[in-house]
Each structure stands twice: as structure tokens, then as C-alpha cells.
PyMOL Python script that loads the backbone (N, CA, C, O; Angstrom):
from pymol import cmd

cmd.read_pdbstr("""\
ATOM      1  N   MET A   1      20.892 134.049 -56.497  1.00  0.00           N
ATOM      2  CA  MET A   1      21.628 134.908 -57.435  1.00  0.00           C
ATOM      3  C   MET A   1      22.888 134.013 -57.651  1.00  0.00           C
ATOM      4  O   MET A   1      23.657 133.737 -56.731  1.00  0.00           O
ATOM      5  N   ALA A   2      23.057 133.538 -59.062  1.00  0.00           N
ATOM      6  CA  ALA A   2      24.458 132.870 -59.460  1.00  0.00           C
ATOM      7  C   ALA A   2      25.316 133.958 -59.592  1.00  0.00           C
ATOM      8  O   ALA A   2      24.782 134.973 -60.040  1.00  0.00           O
ATOM      9  N   VAL A   3      26.825 134.039 -59.251  1.00  0.00           N
ATOM     10  CA  VAL A   3      27.673 134.752 -59.656  1.00  0.00           C
ATOM     11  C   VAL A   3      28.932 133.775 -60.175  1.00  0.00           C
ATOM     12  O   VAL A   3      29.418 132.897 -59.462  1.00  0.00           O
ATOM     13  N   ALA A   4      29.363 134.064 -61.486  1.00  0.00           N
ATOM     14  CA  ALA A   4      30.383 133.665 -62.084  1.00  0.00           C
ATOM     15  C   ALA A   4      31.392 134.547 -62.224  1.00  0.00           C
ATOM     16  O   ALA A   4      31.144 135.454 -63.019  1.00  0.00           O
ATOM     17  N   THR A   5      32.583 134.577 -61.643  1.00  0.00           N
ATOM     18  CA  THR A   5      33.579 135.442 -61.708  1.00  0.00           C
ATOM     19  C   THR A   5      34.931 134.718 -61.432  1.00  0.00           C
ATOM     20  O   THR A   5      35.024 133.746 -60.682  1.00  0.00           O
ATOM     21  N   GLY A   6      35.994 135.297 -62.126  1.00  0.00           N
ATOM     22  CA  GLY A   6      37.382 134.999 -61.847  1.00  0.00           C
ATOM     23  C   GLY A   6      38.177 135.826 -60.985  1.00  0.00           C
ATOM     24  O   GLY A   6      39.367 135.605 -60.765  1.00  0.00           O
ATOM     25  N   GLU A   7      37.392 136.966 -60.402  1.00  0.00           N
ATOM     26  CA  GLU A   7      38.107 137.941 -59.466  1.00  0.00           C
ATOM     27  C   GLU A   7      37.423 137.723 -58.256  1.00  0.00           C
ATOM     28  O   GLU A   7      36.201 137.607 -58.165  1.00  0.00           O
ATOM     29  N   ILE A   8      38.459 137.654 -57.064  1.00  0.00           N
ATOM     30  CA  ILE A   8      38.251 137.488 -55.744  1.00  0.00           C
ATOM     31  C   ILE A   8      37.445 138.830 -55.215  1.00  0.00           C
ATOM     32  O   ILE A   8      36.495 138.776 -54.434  1.00  0.00           O
ATOM     33  N   GLU A   9      37.902 139.848 -55.686  1.00  0.00           N
ATOM     34  CA  GLU A   9      37.321 141.238 -55.065  1.00  0.00           C
ATOM     35  C   GLU A   9      35.767 141.240 -55.780  1.00  0.00           C
ATOM     36  O   GLU A   9      34.940 141.912 -55.163  1.00  0.00           O
ATOM     37  N   CYS A  10      35.364 140.664 -56.823  1.00  0.00           N
ATOM     38  CA  CYS A  10      34.049 140.788 -57.244  1.00  0.00           C
ATOM     39  C   CYS A  10      33.241 140.040 -56.516  1.00  0.00           C
ATOM     40  O   CYS A  10      32.152 140.497 -56.171  1.00  0.00           O
ATOM     41  N   LEU A  11      33.642 138.746 -56.155  1.00  0.00           N
ATOM     42  CA  LEU A  11      32.776 137.828 -55.343  1.00  0.00           C
ATOM     43  C   LEU A  11      32.785 138.535 -54.066  1.00  0.00           C
ATOM     44  O   LEU A  11      31.668 138.726 -53.584  1.00  0.00           O
ATOM     45  N   ALA A  12      33.763 138.955 -53.427  1.00  0.00           N
ATOM     46  CA  ALA A  12      33.436 139.630 -52.095  1.00  0.00           C
ATOM     47  C   ALA A  12      32.610 140.822 -52.189  1.00  0.00           C
ATOM     48  O   ALA A  12      31.861 141.142 -51.267  1.00  0.00           O
ATOM     49  N   PHE A  13      32.707 141.453 -53.197  1.00  0.00           N
ATOM     50  CA  PHE A  13      31.521 142.552 -53.248  1.00  0.00           C
ATOM     51  C   PHE A  13      30.205 142.157 -53.317  1.00  0.00           C
ATOM     52  O   PHE A  13      29.310 142.702 -52.671  1.00  0.00           O
ATOM     53  N   MET A  14      30.026 141.110 -54.172  1.00  0.00           N
ATOM     54  CA  MET A  14      28.611 140.387 -54.279  1.00  0.00           C
ATOM     55  C   MET A  14      28.207 139.901 -52.967  1.00  0.00           C
ATOM     56  O   MET A  14      27.069 140.146 -52.565  1.00  0.00           O
ATOM     57  N   ARG A  15      28.980 139.277 -52.307  1.00  0.00           N
ATOM     58  CA  ARG A  15      28.650 138.573 -51.133  1.00  0.00           C
ATOM     59  C   ARG A  15      28.370 139.759 -49.926  1.00  0.00           C
ATOM     60  O   ARG A  15      27.451 139.583 -49.126  1.00  0.00           O
ATOM     61  N   ARG A  16      29.153 140.865 -49.863  1.00  0.00           N
ATOM     62  CA  ARG A  16      28.710 142.028 -48.996  1.00  0.00           C
ATOM     63  C   ARG A  16      27.351 142.436 -49.360  1.00  0.00           C
ATOM     64  O   ARG A  16      26.519 142.629 -48.473  1.00  0.00           O
ATOM     65  N   GLU A  17      27.068 142.580 -50.593  1.00  0.00           N
ATOM     66  CA  GLU A  17      25.831 143.221 -50.980  1.00  0.00           C
ATOM     67  C   GLU A  17      24.673 142.301 -50.960  1.00  0.00           C
ATOM     68  O   GLU A  17      23.553 142.742 -50.704  1.00  0.00           O
ATOM     69  N   PHE A  18      24.874 141.046 -51.215  1.00  0.00           N
ATOM     70  CA  PHE A  18      23.800 140.089 -51.184  1.00  0.00           C
ATOM     71  C   PHE A  18      23.688 138.984 -50.296  1.00  0.00           C
ATOM     72  O   PHE A  18      22.730 138.212 -50.264  1.00  0.00           O
ATOM     73  N   GLY A  19      24.725 138.935 -49.557  1.00  0.00           N
ATOM     74  CA  GLY A  19      24.730 137.745 -48.533  1.00  0.00           C
ATOM     75  C   GLY A  19      24.655 136.429 -49.036  1.00  0.00           C
ATOM     76  O   GLY A  19      25.226 136.022 -50.048  1.00  0.00           O
ATOM     77  N   ASP A  20      23.854 135.722 -48.209  1.00  0.00           N
ATOM     78  CA  ASP A  20      23.649 134.286 -48.479  1.00  0.00           C
ATOM     79  C   ASP A  20      22.845 134.159 -49.744  1.00  0.00           C
ATOM     80  O   ASP A  20      22.577 132.983 -49.990  1.00  0.00           O
ATOM     81  N   ARG A  21      22.468 134.863 -50.455  1.00  0.00           N
ATOM     82  CA  ARG A  21      21.747 134.626 -51.602  1.00  0.00           C
ATOM     83  C   ARG A  21      22.599 134.527 -52.777  1.00  0.00           C
ATOM     84  O   ARG A  21      22.143 134.320 -53.901  1.00  0.00           O
ATOM     85  N   VAL A  22      23.820 134.672 -52.522  1.00  0.00           N
ATOM     86  CA  VAL A  22      24.869 134.454 -53.495  1.00  0.00           C
ATOM     87  C   VAL A  22      25.246 133.042 -53.811  1.00  0.00           C
ATOM     88  O   VAL A  22      25.744 132.351 -52.922  1.00  0.00           O
ATOM     89  N   LEU A  23      25.051 132.569 -54.987  1.00  0.00           N
ATOM     90  CA  LEU A  23      25.339 131.066 -55.267  1.00  0.00           C
ATOM     91  C   LEU A  23      26.526 131.060 -56.332  1.00  0.00           C
ATOM     92  O   LEU A  23      26.450 131.723 -57.366  1.00  0.00           O
ATOM     93  N   CYS A  24      27.531 130.338 -56.041  1.00  0.00           N
ATOM     94  CA  CYS A  24      28.700 130.278 -56.889  1.00  0.00           C
ATOM     95  C   CYS A  24      29.611 129.207 -56.601  1.00  0.00           C
ATOM     96  O   CYS A  24      29.575 128.780 -55.447  1.00  0.00           O
ATOM     97  N   VAL A  25      30.548 128.597 -57.528  1.00  0.00           N
ATOM     98  CA  VAL A  25      31.200 127.398 -57.323  1.00  0.00           C
ATOM     99  C   VAL A  25      32.464 127.915 -56.287  1.00  0.00           C
ATOM    100  O   VAL A  25      33.322 128.769 -56.510  1.00  0.00           O
ATOM    101  N   GLU A  26      32.290 127.235 -55.305  1.00  0.00           N
ATOM    102  CA  GLU A  26      33.229 127.788 -54.093  1.00  0.00           C
ATOM    103  C   GLU A  26      34.637 127.439 -54.537  1.00  0.00           C
ATOM    104  O   GLU A  26      35.525 128.247 -54.267  1.00  0.00           O
ATOM    105  N   ASP A  27      34.918 126.396 -55.146  1.00  0.00           N
ATOM    106  CA  ASP A  27      36.232 126.121 -55.304  1.00  0.00           C
ATOM    107  C   ASP A  27      36.847 126.294 -56.555  1.00  0.00           C
ATOM    108  O   ASP A  27      37.791 125.679 -57.052  1.00  0.00           O
ATOM    109  N   ALA A  28      36.024 127.427 -57.085  1.00  0.00           N
ATOM    110  CA  ALA A  28      36.580 127.875 -58.417  1.00  0.00           C
ATOM    111  C   ALA A  28      37.998 128.668 -58.292  1.00  0.00           C
ATOM    112  O   ALA A  28      38.346 129.286 -57.286  1.00  0.00           O
ATOM    113  N   PRO A  29      38.749 128.542 -59.486  1.00  0.00           N
ATOM    114  CA  PRO A  29      40.042 129.193 -59.295  1.00  0.00           C
ATOM    115  C   PRO A  29      39.745 130.787 -59.415  1.00  0.00           C
ATOM    116  O   PRO A  29      38.993 131.199 -60.298  1.00  0.00           O
ATOM    117  N   ARG A  30      40.261 131.511 -58.649  1.00  0.00           N
ATOM    118  CA  ARG A  30      40.049 133.179 -58.750  1.00  0.00           C
ATOM    119  C   ARG A  30      41.413 133.551 -58.519  1.00  0.00           C
ATOM    120  O   ARG A  30      42.291 132.864 -57.997  1.00  0.00           O
ATOM    121  N   VAL A  31      41.505 134.978 -59.070  1.00  0.00           N
ATOM    122  CA  VAL A  31      42.755 135.608 -58.978  1.00  0.00           C
ATOM    123  C   VAL A  31      42.163 137.169 -58.370  1.00  0.00           C
ATOM    124  O   VAL A  31      40.978 137.498 -58.326  1.00  0.00           O
ATOM    125  N   HIS A  32      43.203 137.900 -57.982  1.00  0.00           N
ATOM    126  CA  HIS A  32      43.033 139.206 -57.730  1.00  0.00           C
ATOM    127  C   HIS A  32      42.513 140.313 -59.036  1.00  0.00           C
ATOM    128  O   HIS A  32      43.040 140.097 -60.128  1.00  0.00           O
ATOM    129  N   ALA A  33      41.725 141.225 -58.970  1.00  0.00           N
ATOM    130  CA  ALA A  33      41.540 141.965 -59.937  1.00  0.00           C
ATOM    131  C   ALA A  33      42.995 142.712 -60.576  1.00  0.00           C
ATOM    132  O   ALA A  33      44.039 143.021 -60.002  1.00  0.00           O
ATOM    133  N   GLY A  34      42.653 142.825 -61.729  1.00  0.00           N
ATOM    134  CA  GLY A  34      44.089 143.292 -62.586  1.00  0.00           C
ATOM    135  C   GLY A  34      45.188 142.265 -62.909  1.00  0.00           C
ATOM    136  O   GLY A  34      46.184 142.427 -63.615  1.00  0.00           O
ATOM    137  N   ALA A  35      44.697 140.931 -62.086  1.00  0.00           N
ATOM    138  CA  ALA A  35      45.974 140.124 -62.270  1.00  0.00           C
ATOM    139  C   ALA A  35      45.745 139.268 -63.687  1.00  0.00           C
ATOM    140  O   ALA A  35      44.777 139.510 -64.408  1.00  0.00           O
ATOM    141  N   THR A  36      46.676 138.302 -63.992  1.00  0.00           N
ATOM    142  CA  THR A  36      46.535 137.452 -65.353  1.00  0.00           C
ATOM    143  C   THR A  36      45.407 136.830 -65.220  1.00  0.00           C
ATOM    144  O   THR A  36      45.148 136.245 -64.168  1.00  0.00           O
ATOM    145  N   ALA A  37      44.567 136.850 -66.242  1.00  0.00           N
ATOM    146  CA  ALA A  37      43.242 136.023 -66.474  1.00  0.00           C
ATOM    147  C   ALA A  37      43.675 134.565 -66.062  1.00  0.00           C
ATOM    148  O   ALA A  37      44.786 134.085 -66.286  1.00  0.00           O
ATOM    149  N   ILE A  38      42.562 133.892 -65.384  1.00  0.00           N
ATOM    150  CA  ILE A  38      42.842 132.576 -64.924  1.00  0.00           C
ATOM    151  C   ILE A  38      43.272 131.501 -66.032  1.00  0.00           C
ATOM    152  O   ILE A  38      44.182 130.690 -65.863  1.00  0.00           O
ATOM    153  N   HIS A  39      42.548 131.601 -67.102  1.00  0.00           N
ATOM    154  CA  HIS A  39      42.988 130.826 -68.126  1.00  0.00           C
ATOM    155  C   HIS A  39      44.450 130.861 -68.921  1.00  0.00           C
ATOM    156  O   HIS A  39      44.903 129.934 -69.592  1.00  0.00           O
ATOM    157  N   PHE A  40      45.095 132.182 -68.682  1.00  0.00           N
ATOM    158  CA  PHE A  40      46.379 132.421 -69.065  1.00  0.00           C
ATOM    159  C   PHE A  40      47.232 132.286 -67.950  1.00  0.00           C
ATOM    160  O   PHE A  40      48.431 132.374 -68.214  1.00  0.00           O
ATOM    161  N   ASP A  41      46.909 132.085 -66.711  1.00  0.00           N
ATOM    162  CA  ASP A  41      47.973 132.142 -65.518  1.00  0.00           C
ATOM    163  C   ASP A  41      48.503 130.782 -65.371  1.00  0.00           C
ATOM    164  O   ASP A  41      47.701 129.927 -64.996  1.00  0.00           O
ATOM    165  N   ARG A  42      49.715 130.432 -65.603  1.00  0.00           N
ATOM    166  CA  ARG A  42      50.274 129.237 -65.319  1.00  0.00           C
ATOM    167  C   ARG A  42      50.936 128.883 -64.040  1.00  0.00           C
ATOM    168  O   ARG A  42      51.381 127.773 -63.747  1.00  0.00           O
ATOM    169  N   THR A  43      50.947 129.712 -63.478  1.00  0.00           N
ATOM    170  CA  THR A  43      51.597 129.950 -62.020  1.00  0.00           C
ATOM    171  C   THR A  43      50.462 129.581 -60.875  1.00  0.00           C
ATOM    172  O   THR A  43      50.767 129.259 -59.726  1.00  0.00           O
ATOM    173  N   LEU A  44      49.143 129.673 -61.350  1.00  0.00           N
ATOM    174  CA  LEU A  44      48.237 129.328 -60.191  1.00  0.00           C
ATOM    175  C   LEU A  44      48.224 127.873 -59.412  1.00  0.00           C
ATOM    176  O   LEU A  44      47.705 127.732 -58.305  1.00  0.00           O
ATOM    177  N   GLY A  45      48.752 127.003 -60.014  1.00  0.00           N
ATOM    178  CA  GLY A  45      48.649 125.772 -59.356  1.00  0.00           C
ATOM    179  C   GLY A  45      47.671 124.987 -59.560  1.00  0.00           C
ATOM    180  O   GLY A  45      47.590 123.999 -58.830  1.00  0.00           O
ATOM    181  N   VAL A  46      46.682 125.196 -60.578  1.00  0.00           N
ATOM    182  CA  VAL A  46      45.484 124.651 -60.817  1.00  0.00           C
ATOM    183  C   VAL A  46      45.435 124.042 -62.397  1.00  0.00           C
ATOM    184  O   VAL A  46      45.523 124.773 -63.384  1.00  0.00           O
ATOM    185  N   SER A  47      45.296 122.737 -62.451  1.00  0.00           N
ATOM    186  CA  SER A  47      45.340 122.020 -63.775  1.00  0.00           C
ATOM    187  C   SER A  47      44.497 122.888 -64.708  1.00  0.00           C
ATOM    188  O   SER A  47      43.713 123.748 -64.308  1.00  0.00           O
ATOM    189  N   ASN A  48      44.729 122.589 -65.982  1.00  0.00           N
ATOM    190  CA  ASN A  48      44.027 123.285 -67.040  1.00  0.00           C
ATOM    191  C   ASN A  48      42.462 122.499 -66.892  1.00  0.00           C
ATOM    192  O   ASN A  48      41.389 123.103 -66.893  1.00  0.00           O
ATOM    193  N   TYR A  49      42.608 121.253 -66.788  1.00  0.00           N
ATOM    194  CA  TYR A  49      41.363 120.389 -66.530  1.00  0.00           C
ATOM    195  C   TYR A  49      40.419 120.919 -65.422  1.00  0.00           C
ATOM    196  O   TYR A  49      39.206 120.848 -65.620  1.00  0.00           O
ATOM    197  N   ALA A  50      40.899 121.451 -64.256  1.00  0.00           N
ATOM    198  CA  ALA A  50      40.229 122.041 -63.226  1.00  0.00           C
ATOM    199  C   ALA A  50      39.807 123.370 -63.659  1.00  0.00           C
ATOM    200  O   ALA A  50      38.710 123.789 -63.289  1.00  0.00           O
ATOM    201  N   LYS A  51      40.518 124.035 -64.360  1.00  0.00           N
ATOM    202  CA  LYS A  51      39.924 125.534 -64.885  1.00  0.00           C
ATOM    203  C   LYS A  51      38.885 125.275 -65.788  1.00  0.00           C
ATOM    204  O   LYS A  51      37.834 125.910 -65.695  1.00  0.00           O
ATOM    205  N   GLY A  52      39.056 124.380 -66.691  1.00  0.00           N
ATOM    206  CA  GLY A  52      37.901 124.078 -67.878  1.00  0.00           C
ATOM    207  C   GLY A  52      36.594 123.688 -67.003  1.00  0.00           C
ATOM    208  O   GLY A  52      35.531 124.271 -67.213  1.00  0.00           O
ATOM    209  N   LYS A  53      36.712 122.670 -66.004  1.00  0.00           N
ATOM    210  CA  LYS A  53      35.681 122.190 -65.330  1.00  0.00           C
ATOM    211  C   LYS A  53      34.850 123.242 -64.514  1.00  0.00           C
ATOM    212  O   LYS A  53      33.619 123.235 -64.490  1.00  0.00           O
ATOM    213  N   SER A  54      35.656 124.166 -63.833  1.00  0.00           N
ATOM    214  CA  SER A  54      34.998 125.512 -63.115  1.00  0.00           C
ATOM    215  C   SER A  54      34.458 126.169 -64.137  1.00  0.00           C
ATOM    216  O   SER A  54      33.296 126.549 -63.989  1.00  0.00           O
ATOM    217  N   ALA A  55      35.080 126.433 -65.274  1.00  0.00           N
ATOM    218  CA  ALA A  55      34.306 127.338 -66.176  1.00  0.00           C
ATOM    219  C   ALA A  55      33.138 126.775 -66.837  1.00  0.00           C
ATOM    220  O   ALA A  55      32.218 127.539 -67.128  1.00  0.00           O
ATOM    221  N   LEU A  56      33.058 125.520 -67.115  1.00  0.00           N
ATOM    222  CA  LEU A  56      31.995 124.812 -67.719  1.00  0.00           C
ATOM    223  C   LEU A  56      30.401 124.709 -66.677  1.00  0.00           C
ATOM    224  O   LEU A  56      29.237 124.894 -67.033  1.00  0.00           O
ATOM    225  N   VAL A  57      30.841 124.423 -65.617  1.00  0.00           N
ATOM    226  CA  VAL A  57      30.087 124.570 -64.147  1.00  0.00           C
ATOM    227  C   VAL A  57      29.348 126.156 -64.134  1.00  0.00           C
ATOM    228  O   VAL A  57      28.152 126.392 -63.961  1.00  0.00           O
ATOM    229  N   ASP A  58      30.241 126.952 -64.325  1.00  0.00           N
ATOM    230  CA  ASP A  58      29.714 128.370 -64.124  1.00  0.00           C
ATOM    231  C   ASP A  58      29.048 128.780 -65.522  1.00  0.00           C
ATOM    232  O   ASP A  58      28.191 129.663 -65.507  1.00  0.00           O
ATOM    233  N   CYS A  59      29.320 128.324 -66.426  1.00  0.00           N
ATOM    234  CA  CYS A  59      28.440 128.505 -67.692  1.00  0.00           C
ATOM    235  C   CYS A  59      26.962 128.049 -67.535  1.00  0.00           C
ATOM    236  O   CYS A  59      25.997 128.789 -67.727  1.00  0.00           O
ATOM    237  N   LEU A  60      26.893 126.602 -67.122  1.00  0.00           N
ATOM    238  CA  LEU A  60      25.843 125.949 -67.062  1.00  0.00           C
ATOM    239  C   LEU A  60      24.913 126.649 -65.706  1.00  0.00           C
ATOM    240  O   LEU A  60      23.687 126.711 -65.605  1.00  0.00           O
ATOM    241  N   LEU A  61      25.767 127.044 -64.920  1.00  0.00           N
ATOM    242  CA  LEU A  61      24.975 127.859 -63.541  1.00  0.00           C
ATOM    243  C   LEU A  61      24.243 128.989 -64.232  1.00  0.00           C
ATOM    244  O   LEU A  61      23.059 129.285 -64.068  1.00  0.00           O
ATOM    245  N   LEU A  62      25.141 129.588 -65.047  1.00  0.00           N
ATOM    246  CA  LEU A  62      24.475 130.962 -65.670  1.00  0.00           C
ATOM    247  C   LEU A  62      23.346 130.848 -66.590  1.00  0.00           C
ATOM    248  O   LEU A  62      22.481 131.716 -66.708  1.00  0.00           O
ATOM    249  N   ALA A  63      23.381 129.791 -67.213  1.00  0.00           N
ATOM    250  CA  ALA A  63      22.323 129.559 -68.166  1.00  0.00           C
ATOM    251  C   ALA A  63      21.129 129.041 -67.596  1.00  0.00           C
ATOM    252  O   ALA A  63      20.064 128.995 -68.212  1.00  0.00           O
ATOM    253  N   ALA A  64      21.312 128.596 -66.262  1.00  0.00           N
ATOM    254  CA  ALA A  64      20.017 128.075 -65.668  1.00  0.00           C
ATOM    255  C   ALA A  64      19.377 129.162 -64.789  1.00  0.00           C
ATOM    256  O   ALA A  64      18.486 128.913 -63.978  1.00  0.00           O
ATOM    257  N   THR A  65      19.868 130.333 -64.995  1.00  0.00           N
ATOM    258  CA  THR A  65      19.203 131.359 -64.240  1.00  0.00           C
ATOM    259  C   THR A  65      17.973 132.234 -65.097  1.00  0.00           C
ATOM    260  O   THR A  65      17.849 132.084 -66.313  1.00  0.00           O
ATOM    261  N   HIS A  66      17.222 133.022 -64.426  1.00  0.00           N
ATOM    262  CA  HIS A  66      15.844 133.685 -65.033  1.00  0.00           C
ATOM    263  C   HIS A  66      16.556 134.874 -65.833  1.00  0.00           C
ATOM    264  O   HIS A  66      16.068 135.224 -66.907  1.00  0.00           O
ATOM    265  N   TYR A  67      17.599 135.445 -65.375  1.00  0.00           N
ATOM    266  CA  TYR A  67      17.999 136.626 -66.049  1.00  0.00           C
ATOM    267  C   TYR A  67      19.419 136.910 -65.814  1.00  0.00           C
ATOM    268  O   TYR A  67      19.901 136.854 -64.683  1.00  0.00           O
ATOM    269  N   LEU A  68      20.159 137.242 -66.950  1.00  0.00           N
ATOM    270  CA  LEU A  68      21.893 137.220 -66.995  1.00  0.00           C
ATOM    271  C   LEU A  68      22.182 138.568 -67.078  1.00  0.00           C
ATOM    272  O   LEU A  68      21.828 139.152 -68.103  1.00  0.00           O
ATOM    273  N   VAL A  69      22.776 139.204 -66.176  1.00  0.00           N
ATOM    274  CA  VAL A  69      23.621 140.478 -66.502  1.00  0.00           C
ATOM    275  C   VAL A  69      25.027 140.247 -66.802  1.00  0.00           C
ATOM    276  O   VAL A  69      25.807 140.223 -65.851  1.00  0.00           O
ATOM    277  N   LYS A  70      25.509 140.055 -68.104  1.00  0.00           N
ATOM    278  CA  LYS A  70      26.774 139.737 -68.496  1.00  0.00           C
ATOM    279  C   LYS A  70      27.790 140.992 -68.941  1.00  0.00           C
ATOM    280  O   LYS A  70      27.468 142.132 -69.277  1.00  0.00           O
ATOM    281  N   GLY A  71      28.895 140.501 -68.849  1.00  0.00           N
ATOM    282  CA  GLY A  71      29.968 141.596 -69.099  1.00  0.00           C
ATOM    283  C   GLY A  71      30.686 141.078 -70.140  1.00  0.00           C
ATOM    284  O   GLY A  71      30.086 140.079 -70.536  1.00  0.00           O
ATOM    285  N   ARG A  72      31.917 141.318 -70.929  1.00  0.00           N
ATOM    286  CA  ARG A  72      32.449 141.105 -71.931  1.00  0.00           C
ATOM    287  C   ARG A  72      33.124 139.332 -72.131  1.00  0.00           C
ATOM    288  O   ARG A  72      33.659 138.849 -73.130  1.00  0.00           O
ATOM    289  N   SER A  73      32.918 138.850 -71.139  1.00  0.00           N
ATOM    290  CA  SER A  73      33.257 137.401 -70.784  1.00  0.00           C
ATOM    291  C   SER A  73      32.796 136.548 -71.962  1.00  0.00           C
ATOM    292  O   SER A  73      31.607 136.660 -72.260  1.00  0.00           O
ATOM    293  N   ASN A  74      33.563 135.700 -72.692  1.00  0.00           N
ATOM    294  CA  ASN A  74      33.072 134.686 -73.422  1.00  0.00           C
ATOM    295  C   ASN A  74      32.104 133.582 -72.759  1.00  0.00           C
ATOM    296  O   ASN A  74      31.198 132.961 -73.315  1.00  0.00           O
ATOM    297  N   LEU A  75      32.534 133.504 -71.440  1.00  0.00           N
ATOM    298  CA  LEU A  75      31.727 132.493 -70.686  1.00  0.00           C
ATOM    299  C   LEU A  75      30.310 132.979 -70.621  1.00  0.00           C
ATOM    300  O   LEU A  75      29.420 132.201 -70.966  1.00  0.00           O
ATOM    301  N   SER A  76      30.034 134.098 -70.245  1.00  0.00           N
ATOM    302  CA  SER A  76      28.576 134.497 -70.200  1.00  0.00           C
ATOM    303  C   SER A  76      27.956 134.414 -71.786  1.00  0.00           C
ATOM    304  O   SER A  76      26.766 134.201 -72.023  1.00  0.00           O
ATOM    305  N   ASP A  77      28.867 134.597 -72.686  1.00  0.00           N
ATOM    306  CA  ASP A  77      28.344 134.398 -74.176  1.00  0.00           C
ATOM    307  C   ASP A  77      28.035 132.864 -74.207  1.00  0.00           C
ATOM    308  O   ASP A  77      26.893 132.481 -74.458  1.00  0.00           O
ATOM    309  N   ALA A  78      28.824 132.185 -74.008  1.00  0.00           N
ATOM    310  CA  ALA A  78      28.578 130.663 -73.890  1.00  0.00           C
ATOM    311  C   ALA A  78      27.435 130.147 -73.327  1.00  0.00           C
ATOM    312  O   ALA A  78      26.772 129.242 -73.835  1.00  0.00           O
ATOM    313  N   SER A  79      27.147 130.797 -72.110  1.00  0.00           N
ATOM    314  CA  SER A  79      25.727 130.456 -71.522  1.00  0.00           C
ATOM    315  C   SER A  79      24.858 130.633 -72.250  1.00  0.00           C
ATOM    316  O   SER A  79      23.987 129.763 -72.228  1.00  0.00           O
ATOM    317  N   LEU A  80      24.681 131.713 -73.146  1.00  0.00           N
ATOM    318  CA  LEU A  80      23.556 131.909 -74.070  1.00  0.00           C
ATOM    319  C   LEU A  80      23.324 130.749 -75.065  1.00  0.00           C
ATOM    320  O   LEU A  80      22.213 130.469 -75.515  1.00  0.00           O
ATOM    321  N   ALA A  81      24.443 130.115 -75.361  1.00  0.00           N
ATOM    322  CA  ALA A  81      24.262 128.797 -76.199  1.00  0.00           C
ATOM    323  C   ALA A  81      23.326 127.847 -75.646  1.00  0.00           C
ATOM    324  O   ALA A  81      22.371 127.311 -76.207  1.00  0.00           O
ATOM    325  N   PHE A  82      23.774 127.711 -74.375  1.00  0.00           N
ATOM    326  CA  PHE A  82      23.069 126.737 -73.665  1.00  0.00           C
ATOM    327  C   PHE A  82      21.385 126.906 -73.154  1.00  0.00           C
ATOM    328  O   PHE A  82      20.522 126.102 -72.803  1.00  0.00           O
ATOM    329  N   ASN A  83      21.436 128.223 -73.301  1.00  0.00           N
ATOM    330  CA  ASN A  83      20.004 128.849 -73.032  1.00  0.00           C
ATOM    331  C   ASN A  83      19.720 130.142 -73.911  1.00  0.00           C
ATOM    332  O   ASN A  83      19.830 131.295 -73.494  1.00  0.00           O
ATOM    333  N   PRO A  84      19.329 129.763 -75.220  1.00  0.00           N
ATOM    334  CA  PRO A  84      19.179 130.980 -76.241  1.00  0.00           C
ATOM    335  C   PRO A  84      17.954 131.817 -75.911  1.00  0.00           C
ATOM    336  O   PRO A  84      17.881 132.894 -76.503  1.00  0.00           O
ATOM    337  N   GLN A  85      16.887 131.472 -74.985  1.00  0.00           N
ATOM    338  CA  GLN A  85      15.909 132.175 -74.591  1.00  0.00           C
ATOM    339  C   GLN A  85      16.205 133.008 -73.426  1.00  0.00           C
ATOM    340  O   GLN A  85      15.358 133.745 -72.920  1.00  0.00           O
ATOM    341  N   LEU A  86      17.441 132.891 -72.987  1.00  0.00           N
ATOM    342  CA  LEU A  86      17.614 133.391 -71.683  1.00  0.00           C
ATOM    343  C   LEU A  86      17.765 135.109 -71.605  1.00  0.00           C
ATOM    344  O   LEU A  86      18.665 135.675 -72.225  1.00  0.00           O
ATOM    345  N   PRO A  87      16.950 135.728 -70.916  1.00  0.00           N
ATOM    346  CA  PRO A  87      16.753 137.293 -71.327  1.00  0.00           C
ATOM    347  C   PRO A  87      18.063 137.701 -70.547  1.00  0.00           C
ATOM    348  O   PRO A  87      18.437 137.048 -69.573  1.00  0.00           O
ATOM    349  N   TYR A  88      18.856 138.984 -71.087  1.00  0.00           N
ATOM    350  CA  TYR A  88      20.064 139.459 -70.531  1.00  0.00           C
ATOM    351  C   TYR A  88      20.312 140.818 -70.859  1.00  0.00           C
ATOM    352  O   TYR A  88      19.820 141.415 -71.817  1.00  0.00           O
ATOM    353  N   SER A  89      21.086 141.272 -70.029  1.00  0.00           N
ATOM    354  CA  SER A  89      21.488 142.679 -70.312  1.00  0.00           C
ATOM    355  C   SER A  89      23.012 142.806 -70.058  1.00  0.00           C
ATOM    356  O   SER A  89      23.562 142.326 -69.067  1.00  0.00           O
ATOM    357  N   PHE A  90      23.823 143.685 -71.307  1.00  0.00           N
ATOM    358  CA  PHE A  90      24.970 143.691 -71.356  1.00  0.00           C
ATOM    359  C   PHE A  90      25.484 145.103 -70.411  1.00  0.00           C
ATOM    360  O   PHE A  90      24.947 146.209 -70.480  1.00  0.00           O
ATOM    361  N   CYS A  91      26.528 144.778 -69.627  1.00  0.00           N
ATOM    362  CA  CYS A  91      26.996 145.670 -68.874  1.00  0.00           C
ATOM    363  C   CYS A  91      28.588 145.887 -68.872  1.00  0.00           C
ATOM    364  O   CYS A  91      29.320 144.898 -68.883  1.00  0.00           O
ATOM    365  N   VAL A  92      29.009 146.915 -68.860  1.00  0.00           N
ATOM    366  CA  VAL A  92      30.483 147.241 -69.062  1.00  0.00           C
ATOM    367  C   VAL A  92      30.938 148.183 -67.886  1.00  0.00           C
ATOM    368  O   VAL A  92      30.433 149.306 -67.900  1.00  0.00           O
ATOM    369  N   ARG A  93      31.692 147.933 -67.015  1.00  0.00           N
ATOM    370  CA  ARG A  93      32.270 148.816 -66.099  1.00  0.00           C
ATOM    371  C   ARG A  93      32.968 149.948 -66.652  1.00  0.00           C
ATOM    372  O   ARG A  93      33.502 150.769 -65.906  1.00  0.00           O
TER     373      ARG A  93
END
""", "prot")
cmd.dss("prot")
cmd.show_as("cartoon", "prot")
cmd.util.cbc("prot")
cmd.orient("prot")
């Protein structure tokens, strides 16, 4: 199961629920829920290049899955551009 998230708590939840079946970019920048979004946060100490690289790898990882559960993120939208035939469900919390 591929997980692409910018939130520390979301990744922790997925790991609790699905254990070692979770596949993610380990060194991706992440923030706490409710914090400024990664791409807007200039205080993270992460270069824009690193943020963009992480986002692109997440996008390609999602595009390579068999089914996508997506939220409002433009990143998950972009993954559908890489794999337009990918079946998906839209989920809003």
C-alpha cells in the first residue's frame, strides 16, 4: 500500500493500521496536522528542490498503484495524469 502524505500523524495512523505493508518515501518532508502545508512553509529547513523531488516521487508512486483513494490534494490529481486509467475513489474527511 502506497501512502503519500505531508502529515506525520496520517503516516503514523497508516503504519498502526497496516504495519509493514505501508510503502512511502521515508525521507519526505512532513509536518504535524494543522500546520502550514509543506510547500508553503519556509521554516522547515528543506529546500524547494527537495520538496519538489519528494512530491514528484510520491506522485509517481501513487500512479503506479492498482487503486487510488484520493483526497483534495493536487498531488493525487497529478498522479492521474501519469496513469489516466487508474481507478480511484474520492475521499474527504
